[in-house]
Structures are given as structure tokens and as C-alpha cells.
N, C-alpha and C positions, 0 to 999 in steps of 0.2 A: 483569533490566534492562528499562526501558521505552524505547520509541522512538515517534516520531510522524511519520506521512506527511502531507504538505501538498499535494503535486501528483503527477500521474501522466502518463506518456507512453504512448500506445497505438500499437501497431503495426497491422498489417492486421486482426487479430482480437482480440488480447489485450494486456494491459498488458506493456510491455517494461521500463520503468524507473520509479522513483519518486524524489521528493525526500523525504529522511528526516532527521529531527533526532534526535540522541542527547542533546542538552542545548540550552542557549540559544545555542549558537554557530551558525555557518553550516551550512546543510543539506548533506548528501552525496547523491550520485546512486548509487542501488543498482539492480541488476537485480532482476527478479521472483524469480530464483533466490536472490539474496542474502536477500530478505525471507523466502522459504520456509525457508531454512536457519536463519535467525535464530529464527523461530518454532519450528522443530523442536528447536532447542537450548534451549528453555524460556523464551525472552524474550517479552515482551508488546509488541505493536505496535498503535497506535490511529491513527485518522484525526484530523487537527487542522484545524478549519474556522474561517475568519474570518467572524464575524457582527457587523455594525455596528462594524467596526474592532477587535473584540476576538477573540482566539483562544479557541475552545471545543473541548474534547475530544469527538470523535465516537465512532464505534463501534470495537469491537475487531476487528482483522484476523485472519481465520482461514484455514486452508488445507484443501484436500481434494484427493484424487486420483481421477480418472476415467480408466480404462484406464491408459495410461502417462504421462498428463499431469497436472501439479499446477496448481492454481488458487489465487488469493487472493481473498477476498471478505469483505464485512461483512454481506451480506444472508443471511437464513436459507435453507436449502435447498442443494442441490448442483447447480445448473445449470452446464453445461459452458462457463463463461465467467468471466472475471475481473471483479469488480464491487467497487469501493471507493466506491460512492455518487457524489455529484456533486462530486468534488474538481476543482480547477483543473487544466487540462491544460497541459503544456509540450512543446516540440519534442524528439523523440528524438535530434536531431542536436546537442543541448546539449553 
């Protein structure tokens, strides 16, 4: 199954939550761990970016583990941080 992330919420150091679409309905709020489990279960997740009023599919979201911490990212390499590009940010208190 495919999913699309449109916005992120950052805590002190890492992504805590994302707004994710399963289809054309309303987005859901998922934790970073929800995203990691979804990918581990064989699903594909992509970023979705609004460009000049139109939605464009961005990069595929991947996971990696460093020590005991899992990260989500779209950029190549395994830097110890979460990185989903320049997605719009929303409040974690949402």
C-alpha cells in the first residue's frame, strides 16, 4: 500500500509526528514509530509537496537504525537525524 506525508512536527531533536494520507480523504496524524512500522511491514511512503498549487510526489521515505534509535529520512546516507526534506511543519500539540 502507498501513503503520502505532507507535514511534519519536530520535537527537540527529531520528528515526532507526521500528517499522512492513505487516500484522498482527510490526513491522519501518525507518530514517527507508526511510520517506521508501516515501512517495516512492506508499505511505501512518499513525501507529497505542493508546488504552485498542485500536489507533486516527492521522495520515498526510508528508515535506518543507528545504535538503538530508528530514523526516517529521504536523503541518502545515514546521518543520525530525521530528515524528510522541506515539508511544511505543524504544531506537535495538534
